[in-house]
C-alpha angles and dihedrals in degrees: 000000000000095000090044089055092051093044091053092050090053097044105123097168100069122106109274097241093045092045091051094053092044093046092053092049092050093044093049089050091052094044091050085062086058092090088062086062096059095287087297107143089183096065096052088042086069084081093056088092124027090225089065096053092090092047091061097044093047096046104042118089119234122216111232106267096227090055100042102082136017122257111289094243091058096054133092120260118271117264118257137198133200115260109236093219104039101025089226125132111256133175113288113225095209113136126226122187137184110221118198126192120195131194126177088209099043108063130095097243147340092274088072094064111127111200096194093058119087112278089009088268132164124267099257106159133031123188133174112214118201121193112183120224091254088064089218099121145018124221120197116194116189117213114206106244093223094055107136109229141146112278109206108252095003108066122233123341143134109302095239090059087075087074095055095041094053128069091231136349096300096096092047090049091049090050097053093038090055090053099044100031094222125106121249114233101190142018125206131173134185134178124228092245086066092056090047089054090047092052089049091052089049091053092242133318136251113229130186100222114211092213145007119257146139116240124228090257094052106264114142120216126187128203111267135030120341139157117251130192119213095273093047092047093053091047088050096054096039099050118109106139093076094061128080089211094047112197095019093072092036091057090050089050091050090051091049090050092051091050089052092051092049093046092050095044094048094065130108091241089062101033094052095045109089092183093057091043090052092050092049092050094046093049100040110038096065089060093058132087117191141168117273094261093053088050088066108090091201092058091048091050091053092047092047091050090053087056096045094122095054114110134180092273089059093060114091123190126189141145125257107253116253139174098249136251121337142147136255108193105310094339126102108225144171110248109233122234098214092183088060091054090050093047091050091054093047090051091053091051097048096041097248100112090117088066092045091053092046092053094050 
């Protein structure tokens, strides 16, 4: 399927109208796989033209394999599904991914620096992405970075500290897997500079802001849709001082920003513009770090093709339920709702995550 996808993208002999329709369908399929690459439409767009495949593979950073996932014996059992013909339990091909956002200007202190992330930034955003085996939807569940949870081998701490305590992503993966009870298939990270470059390549982004506020550096945002240039967009997603609930509103703003990026990328004017696609890939991929499988453009192309019918309306974003703000010693924390983590994992295993997302 991968080579077929590339051959179709390079086919210059087809009738113009037919080629245009087919090109959009292929491109949309590839771009739908963008969410698998940390909601970065630009990275999966590298597969829009075969000539850009190498650009993606050469530019993207790869997390050291021995530090990507925990040891096999310490991980949850694989998910299974009932075979329609035999009634037996067989391996479920749902995909679960840990998405990590870093930002050198967005952490709580220097101790949060994570050298293995792009730009040696701080772990600023954590999201669990669930793609059901039907490949008909994408669910993005934000995990508040200050959620107080057990870190395997280190006692209790804020969940994002698992990224700075580990040599790679393995400790963070072990932490969220122990809470949800479902194995993570992929890890992808991106720094905010990468998103700023992406917004620049897109010529700005339209975001539906959940609320009105003025950022610390003087940008004014109103509730509702508004155009943002790269500087405004970064101010929008970084701001937390203006909100009485701090990170709660900031997480909602980050989700709104990501929706805006996806909505603007998944348009014919972008998908049929090789020059813009090339610029997005060139600017975005160097700011990503992914597991070795996601670094393979062919694998991403196959995954994107399997999600070719997914559209913006099929992407659901919400925040993992929690018990509100609390303290641990002198630290302000988010109190974890461990039942919610367990229920999320059970919903993934029994195929009811759509209902879980709708109820949260």
